[in-house]
N, C-alpha and C positions, 0 to 999 in steps of 0.2 A: 499295423496289428490293432498296434491299438485306439485308432477306428471302427477296427472291424467288433473287437470283442468290447466298444464303447455302444456299441449297433444292438449289440446282443444283449447287453445287463436293462438297456434301455427297454426291452423288447421283453425279458425278463421279470422285471421292474412293472412293466404295465399289465401283461399275463397272466405273471405268477404259477407257470404251471407244476406241478408236482414236480418231488425232488423221488430220485434221477433225473434228469433229459440233457440229451446234445439239445445242438441251436448251432444251426448252420448258417452264415449268411452267405445266400446266394450270387452276390458282388462280391463279395472277395474270391472267391471259387471264380465267377470268368474273367477279373483285375488277373488274377494269378495266370490262369490260363495264356494269359496276352505277354504276360512276362519273362515266362518261358520259351511260348514261343518268339519272343522279339530278342531272347538271350539263344536260344536254336535258331539261328537263321537260315532258311530256308530247310530246315527239321520238319517231320513229319510226325506229328505230338499225339500217342495215344495214351489217351489216361487210363492208369492201371483201375477196371472198375471194381476187383475187391478191397480197395481203397475206402468207398463209403459208394454205395450202390444206391442211394435214393434217389427217386425216380425222378424228382426237382432238379438233381446235381447233374444228372446224365444229360435231363432237359436243358438246363444251362450250357452244357459241355458243345453238345449238338448247335444248340445254337453260335454260341461261338466258333462254331468251326472243327472243332477236335475230330480227331479218329479215336478209338477204340485198340485198347488190349482190354482181350473177351477171355476168360477161362472152363464155360461151362454154356450149356444150352442155354440153362436158368442167366447170363450173361448176357448172352447173346439177343433174347428174346426179351429180354427189359431197355436194351441201346433198339433196339428195333421200335419197339413199342414205346422212347420217345421220338422217335423220326429220324433214329440217325441211318442212312446210307449203308448193306450190307459189306459194300467191299471197303464203308471205311474201318471194318473190323478184322483186329489180327487174332489170330486163335493160339494164343501164345504159351497156354497151357501145356507142354509135350507127353503129360498124359492124362491121355482119352479114351475112352473108350469108341469101336467104331461104330455104335451108334450117331454117339455124338460129331462124331467127324461127318456123317453121313445128313444129321439134320443141319448142322453149321452147313455143307452144301448142297442142299438143297431150298433152305431162305437165301445163299447166295453170296456166302462166307468163299472168299477165294483165296487167302493168306494165311496157312500154317505153319507153325513147328516144329520140331522134332530136334531126339537126343539119340532113337534106337531105329533098330530098321525094322524092328515089328510095326511100330507107330506109321513108320515112314509105309511099311507096303498095304498099313490099314489107310492111309493120305491118298496112296493110288486106287486103289480098290472103293472106295466111299468119296473120291471126290478128284474125279482125274481127272488132270489138268494142271488140279491146283498148283499156287502159287507156295515153295516150300525156304524155309531157311533152317537153319541149323543149328541148336544151341550148345554155345563151345563150355566146355568147365574150367575157369579161367582160376588164377590164382592171385587171390587178389588181396590187400590187407584187409584183414579181420572188421568189418561192418559192426555196427550196434547189436545187428539179431543179420547174422550170415545163415546161408540158404547149405551150410556144407559140401557134400559130395551126392546132393537128390538129384540133382537137375545139370544135365551137360555132358556133353562129352569133351572127348582131347581133341587135338588139330586132326591127328590121323586118320581116327576114326571118321571127325566130321567130312572131312575130305573125301571118304570112301561112302559117304551117305551121298551127298550132297552129288557122287558122279554116278554113283548109282539109282539115285531119280531123272536123270536124264535117261536110263534104262526105263524109268518104269513110265514112261511119259508126261513126270509133271516139271515145273518149272522154278528147275531150283532158281534162286533170288539171290540169297546168300548168308549172314551169318547173324546171330544174336549171342548176346552175354549179358550177362545180370551181378553186378558186382557185390551184392550186398542190401541188403533195407539197411538205410537210416546210415550212408559208407562219407564218410567226414573228412577221408582222406581221396582227393583227384586225383591224385597220382595211380587210384587204383584204375581207372579209365585207361590211363595210358601201358600199363602194364596185359589189359584185356586186348584194346585195340591192334597190340606189337603181334599176342596169337594169332588175334582174326587176322592180317595181314600174310603170315603163311601159310593159311586157308586156302583166298585167296590167293595165291602167288602155284599152289600147288594145283588148285585147280583150271588154272590158266595153263599150266603147263601140261595137260592132260586135255582143251579143248574146252574149258566151260570159264567160260566170264563170269562173275559173279559181278552183282551191281547195288545191291544192298547191302549197309550193317544197321543192326540194331542194337542199342547200347546199353535197354532196358532203362531202368529205373534207381531209384536208391538215394537220390541225390537230400542230403542231409535237411532236419528240421532245427531252428534253435529251442532246446529244449531245455538241459540245466548246463549249455554251455555252446555258444557260439558256433554255427556251422556252417561253412565256405557260402559264401555270395553264390547264388544262379550265375553270374557275370565271372567267377572263379575257376565254378565247373566246367562252361561253355567255354572258357578261354583252353584249359591243358584239355580239351574234347579235341577243338582243334584242331593246335602243336603237333595232338599223338596222327590225327589222321592227317597232314600232311605231313608227317615224320616216315608214316610207318607204312600208306598211301601212296605219297605222290600226288600224279595228276591224270589223269580226272579223280574226282574224288567220290567214297563210293554216297549211295543215296545214303541218309541219315534218317534213322525213327528212332524215337526212347519213348519208355511208357512208365514218363513217373505218375503214383498213387498221390503215396506223404507230402510230397513237395505241391501236388495240387490242391490238396485238399485240411490240410491239415489245422493252418494256420486261419482256415474256416470256421472254426468250430471249437466250442467250449462247451464244455459238460458241466450243471451247476448241479451238486450235488451236500447229501446234509449230512452231520456228525449225526450220530447215534448213541455213541457211549463215548464217553472220555473217561479214561481207569490208569489205576497204576497196580501191578505185579506184588507191590513193597511196599514200605516206607521209604525205604532208601532207593527205591528204584532211581534212577536220572533221569531214564524217559520216562511219558505218559504214550500210555495206547491210544491210539485215535482210529473207531470204529466209524465207517462208514457204510453209507446205502449204496453205495458202490463199490464191488471190486474185480477180483481176477475169472468172477463170472456174469456180469452182466454187464462187459465195455472196458476195464484196463489191461485185456489178456498181455498187451503188451509190457506189465511191470515187471512177467516171471523174469526171474532171473535179475531181477530189478534194473531190464536192460534198456526203458525208454526209463526217463526221471520226469517227469511233468511237471510245470508247478503248478503248486498253488496261493491263490490268495482268499481269507476271509473277506467276505460280499460284504460287512455288517463290522463295523468299527472294534473289533472287539481287542483294543490293548495295543502299544505302541512298538516297534522294535525293540524296544530295551525291555519288553516285557514276556519277551520266546524266550522257550524252552522245546529242546528235542524233544521228538515222535517217535513213534515205531504207529504205519499208516497201515491200515488194516480193510480187508471187506467184511461184508456181516452176513456170510453163508456160516455152514456148522462145517467148513472143513479147515483142514487146519495148515492146508496149504494158501488159503486166502491171505496171503500176506502182502501185502505191497512195495511196501520198504522197512527193512529190517537193518542194514549195515550200510541203503544210501544217508546220510544226513540229511535231517529236514529238520526246521522247527517252524512251530506254532502258535499263536498267544497264549502267557500262559493262562487268560480267560477263558474258552474255548471247552463252552459247552455242548451237551445234547440237544439237539435243534439248532443250534447257528448251522448256518450254509457255507461251501467250500465254491471258490468257483475253480475247474482245472481246465489250466489254460492250453490253446493248441492241440486240440482231442477231437481234429472233424475226421482223422484218416482209423482204420483199424479200431474203430471203436465199437460203434450198432454192427457192423458187419461184421462182429467176433463174436456176437452178446451171445450167451444161454440162452436155450429157450425150457428150459425143465429143471435143471438143479436147483431145489431149495426151491422148486414154484415160482422161480424168477422169469419173467419174461420181457422181451423185448428191450433193448430201450430205447425209448422215446424220444420220436427226432422230429424237429419242428427246424422248419427252411422257411429263410426269410428275406422278402428282399425286400427295401428302401426300411428297411423298421418293421415289414408289413410282414405277419404272415401266410404264406406259401400254401405250406400242407405240415399233415402233421399225423405220424406213424407210429 
């Protein structure tokens, strides 16, 4: 990863783009795809486009052989424009309008996810004969950014929907689940696999054989604490499938987003102001030109604790002090870290720059385009240290 950040920093030094900006190393994206595919041998890897939909990222992954988890017609169009085969797309969002289903089907998408009868009926009407998987509501250990109860249904309901899919002329392929984004406990997949296996068994008893298990994404990245390795995640998943499904194992699908692109990106930010609220305050307030609304939405509730590194020599570690880090907008909620302990150089001043590491996922794609006149977070994609695109 240091090599990735070194390449990005060389680009920033040579080109000095305005701050804030995000730089994505496409070589690192391709390398990470290969690492994920190697760790989960024989699995179909569907990149979760929502994590970073920059067109060069999608093109890089098309060239690498990836499939794609899409959540909207816009994401479908993006993938097709990059040369993706429509049959490599899985429409994983269980909340979609009939017009979105019809569009997807008309352009060649054949795989859909649902978790409710109304959506299943719409798929049957507007995507006749399509493959469908039902998303489970799973009880997993809390992830850093959990989904709550918004998506999925209980195993019994999933079984009913899969059997109804047969009646509607659809092809029920299996079950999907997601154990929460930035899930640092590999055991979460074991618990979810056990629940999924009960659906496979219940459907088989009714004469419907399922063959595919989509284990979602959620594989963690090392931000403020070390995440399990891909090998640890893959080992747990493999052992869980063997324990709960036996032979033959189901076709395995995964949908990594963060794990594919986070560590391929770095945000360069600038200090706008450093202040104390009183002479006795132990912590300085450090206001950056990037905040909750222009790239760092995942700092809500301080869920994702990014790493900050000063760009220039602004003091040694012995000359650091506690800080509260905030964004630039006129919103009281635009405070990034007030409770998570951070320390930055005492010499830090307005105009100094900070690098925010491992920010390739869920930054530009969450950026506002209106609040306080904020424009989308500028994104530069590089390969071999050379600029490929800027948008």
